[in-house]
N, C-alpha and C positions, 0 to 999 in steps of 0.2 A: 198801167203798172203804180203796184201799188205803194203809198207812203212818200215813189221820188220829189213831190214836191214842185210848187212851181208860185211864183210870186208877179203878180199883178199890177200897173205904176199905174194908177190915177191921175189928172190932171187936175188941175184943179186956180182957184183965181180967190179972186175978195169974199165972194159968197157961197164958198166953199167949193168941196172936189164934183169935177163933174166925171161920165162915162166915155167924156167925146175924144178921142183920143189915145186909150185907153190902151200899154202894150201887155200883153202876158209873158216872163219870162221861164226857163225852167231849161234842165240842165241841157235837151236837145235843144238850144235855142242858139243858132252860128254863132252868134260872141258873145257866148254863156261858152267860161271852158269847160271840160270837161262832159259827159255824159251820164243823163239821165239813168239811173240804177234804184230797184228797189230798196226800198225803207232808206233812203240819204237822207231825207225831209228837208231839200230845198224851200230855202225859204222862211222854215220851222221859229225865227227869228229874223227880225228885220230893225235895220235902222238909217237916219237919211241924219248926217250931221256934214256941215263945211268941214270939211279938213283940210283945205286950200283957202279959204277964204277968199273966195271968189263972191259968197254972196249968194249961190248955187251950192246944194246941199247933192252928196252923194250916198247914195248907195252900196249899202251895205247886206250881200244876203247870209245869216250861216245855213248853214245843210250837216244837224250836227248826227248824221248818220255814214254820212262820206268818208266809201272807209273804215268804218267802223270806229274811224278815228276824230270826223265833226272837222266842219273847213266852212271858210266865209270865202264870198265872190263880191267882190267891192266896184263900186259901176259907178265912171265919173260924171258919165251922165243922163241921171239914168230919165228922164222927159223926151231923150230921142232915145234910146234904147225900145228897140235890140238892134239901132239900123247903126247905133254908137262904136266902137272899133277902142280897144282900152281898158276894157275887164278885166281885169286882173284876178287872180285865186290863189288863195294863201290854207294852207296843211301842217301841217305838224310839219315833215318833212322839209314841204320849204319851210319855214318856220326855225329848223333846227332840232327840237324838241323831239319827245320820245311821246309817241299819243299813249297806248293805251286803252283806246275807251273813254281819251278825254275826252270825247263831243266838245272837240272847239265851235265856237258856231251859239251854244245853244243860249247868249243871252249876252246884251253891250250893255254898258254905260249907262243910265237913264241920265 
């Protein structure tokens, strides 16, 4: 499907990233909210942030074309995804704002 998007999570250690244990996520992955559609651009931008202060980063993946307004998927445990549960989705509707082609998820603060 054209431009549906995908994110691949690589594990790593002191010597850098490795392909061992890598997992790929799309909106057709069982634990990812939504369904992959053409031009969703899932993974157009990503960010790893420790937002809950547990010392481990959570993964945020933008889907700039989701429902023409964009969206963000949050994964609390990206190392064990896609078997982990608890991923959530944010879009214009869930945030209580008007979309109007806003491309939510097109960039994260650095």
